[in-house]
C-alpha positions in Angstrom: 43.6 275.6 144.9 45.3 275.6 148.0 48.9 276.0 148.6 49.4 275.8 152.3 47.6 273.3 154.4 48.2 272.4 158.0 46.0 270.2 159.5 46.3 269.7 163.9 50.0 270.8 163.0 51.8 271.3 166.4 55.8 272.0 167.4 57.2 271.9 170.8 60.6 273.0 172.2 60.8 270.6 174.8 57.7 271.7 177.4 56.9 274.8 175.3 54.6 274.4 172.8 55.1 276.5 170.2 52.2 275.7 168.1 49.4 274.1 169.2 47.3 272.2 166.9 46.7 274.4 164.4 44.1 273.8 161.3 44.9 276.4 158.4 44.3 276.4 154.5 45.6 279.2 152.3 44.7 279.6 149.2 46.7 280.9 145.7 46.6 284.4 144.6 46.2 285.8 148.1 48.3 287.9 149.9 48.1 287.0 153.2 49.7 288.2 157.1 50.6 286.0 159.6 49.8 288.4 162.9 50.8 287.7 166.2 52.9 289.3 168.6 56.4 287.8 169.0 56.3 284.3 170.6 53.0 283.3 168.9 54.5 281.1 166.7 54.7 282.9 163.2 58.3 281.8 162.9 57.7 278.0 164.0 55.3 277.7 161.2 56.7 279.3 158.1 60.1 277.3 159.0 57.7 274.1 159.2 56.4 275.0 155.9 60.0 275.7 154.7 61.3 272.2 155.8 64.1 274.0 158.1 61.6 271.9 161.2 59.9 268.9 161.6 55.9 268.9 163.2 55.8 267.3 166.5 52.5 266.6 165.8 49.8 266.8 162.5 51.2 267.9 159.1 51.5 270.6 156.6 51.5 270.3 152.9 52.8 272.4 149.8 50.0 272.3 146.8 49.3 269.0 148.7 52.4 267.3 149.2 54.3 267.0 152.4 57.7 268.8 152.6 60.2 267.5 150.5 63.2 268.7 147.9 59.6 268.4 145.4 58.2 271.5 147.7 61.1 272.6 148.8 61.6 274.5 144.6 58.1 275.7 145.1 58.9 277.9 148.4 60.9 281.1 148.2 61.9 281.7 152.0 62.6 285.2 153.4 64.1 284.6 156.8 63.9 287.3 159.6 67.6 288.1 160.1 70.5 288.4 157.2 71.2 284.9 155.9 73.9 285.7 152.8 77.5 285.7 153.5 79.2 289.4 153.7 81.7 288.9 151.8 79.8 288.3 148.5 78.7 290.4 145.8 75.4 291.2 144.5 76.6 289.8 141.1 78.3 286.9 142.6 74.6 286.2 144.7 72.8 286.5 141.6 75.0 283.8 139.8 74.5 281.7 143.2 70.8 282.2 142.7 70.3 281.0 139.4 72.7 278.0 139.7 70.5 277.0 142.8 66.9 277.9 141.6 65.7 276.7 138.1 62.5 279.1 138.9 65.2 282.6 139.1 64.2 285.1 137.0 68.4 287.3 136.8 66.4 289.8 134.9 64.0 290.2 136.9 66.3 290.6 139.7 68.7 293.4 137.8 65.5 295.6 136.8 65.0 295.9 141.1 69.0 296.1 141.9 69.4 298.8 138.6 66.0 300.8 140.1 67.5 300.9 143.4 71.0 302.0 141.9 72.5 298.9 143.9 75.7 298.1 142.6 76.4 294.9 141.4 80.3 294.9 142.2 79.4 295.9 146.0 80.0 293.1 148.7 77.4 293.1 151.3 79.5 294.1 153.9 79.4 298.0 152.5 76.1 298.2 152.5 73.6 299.4 155.3 71.1 297.2 157.4 68.4 298.5 155.0 70.3 297.8 151.7 71.2 294.1 152.7 67.6 293.7 153.7 66.3 295.2 150.0 68.8 292.8 148.3 67.6 289.8 150.2 63.8 290.9 149.2 64.8 290.8 145.6 66.7 287.7 145.2 63.3 285.6 147.2 61.1 287.5 144.9 63.0 287.0 141.8 61.9 283.5 141.5 58.6 282.1 140.2 57.3 280.2 143.4 54.2 279.0 144.3 54.6 280.3 147.5 56.7 283.0 149.4 56.9 282.8 153.1 58.6 286.5 153.9 59.3 286.4 157.6 59.4 290.0 159.1 59.7 291.8 156.1 59.8 295.2 156.8 60.7 295.0 160.8 64.6 296.3 160.6 64.1 299.0 158.1 62.6 302.7 157.5 59.7 303.7 156.2 60.7 304.4 152.9 62.4 301.3 152.7 59.4 299.4 154.1 57.2 301.4 151.0 59.3 299.9 148.8 59.3 296.7 149.8 55.7 296.3 149.9 55.5 297.5 146.4 57.9 294.9 145.6 56.1 292.0 147.1 52.9 293.3 145.1 54.2 293.8 142.0 57.1 290.3 141.5 54.6 287.5 142.6 52.0 285.6 140.0 48.7 285.6 140.6 48.8 282.3 140.5 51.0 282.1 144.1 50.4 283.1 147.6 52.7 285.3 149.9 52.9 284.5 153.5 54.3 288.0 154.9 54.7 287.2 159.0 55.0 290.7 161.0 53.5 292.5 164.0 53.5 295.6 162.4 50.0 295.4 160.9 49.5 298.8 160.2 52.1 299.2 157.4 51.1 296.5 156.0 47.4 295.4 156.1 46.2 297.6 152.7 48.2 294.9 150.5 46.3 292.1 152.7 43.5 289.7 151.1 43.4 287.9 154.6 44.9 287.9 158.0 45.3 285.1 160.3 46.0 286.0 164.1 48.3 283.8 165.9 48.1 283.8 169.7 50.0 281.3 172.3 50.4 278.8 169.5 46.6 279.0 168.1 44.9 280.4 165.1 42.2 282.9 166.7 41.5 284.5 163.8 41.3 283.6 159.7 39.4 286.0 157.5 39.4 288.0 154.8 40.7 291.9 155.8 37.8 293.6 154.0 35.5 291.8 155.9 36.9 292.1 159.3 36.6 295.8 158.6 33.3 295.6 157.7 32.0 293.3 160.1 34.2 295.0 162.9 34.1 298.3 162.1 37.6 298.4 162.9 41.0 298.6 160.5 42.9 295.3 161.2 45.5 297.0 163.3 42.9 298.3 165.7 41.1 294.7 165.7 44.5 293.1 166.2 45.5 295.6 169.3 41.3 294.7 170.8 42.6 291.1 170.4 46.5 291.3 171.7 45.7 293.7 174.6 47.9 293.1 177.5 
């Protein structure tokens, strides 16, 4: 089943075209890398799928439905910046997510917090940047969503934290769901990806199974990415 479908999807900001007639179909049960340099349209595409932006042209659908309150309940979105109130304690965030999302698995979240020795009574403002990002990821991945949209989930953390984040993503998504990871740090994520989507200047220039990509090019996904996007 196709989880995310884009047909002629475009988004402009004034005279700037951030996405340019994107056609894309992402199937369930896949972890997919949305790969491209800064300014290629990755965040715009994710925000359109999250219903935070409205297309200028074309459409995007989630499980066959246009973005709506119904699809919002199917999508678990991790932005590329801290978005939770600093004064809140982790335990209060669990309460909030339990109230907001029917599919939130509190026991899963508590288990991951314990594995990282994160105190539920500690407010976010007392945490390091990396710990805050782990908490946000735990909240995002503790939902039983159909589509996980992760915007630069490993950009601001150390290598050890990156390993934990990728392990968390692999271990905590339903096999009938789709995970879309936006990043420009290809080498760190390519081993977990089933497919890669290359975005360049708002256009899809490649969408391929990662094993097939390595076989046909004789290069890693990271090496091929560097070739495609060489300055």
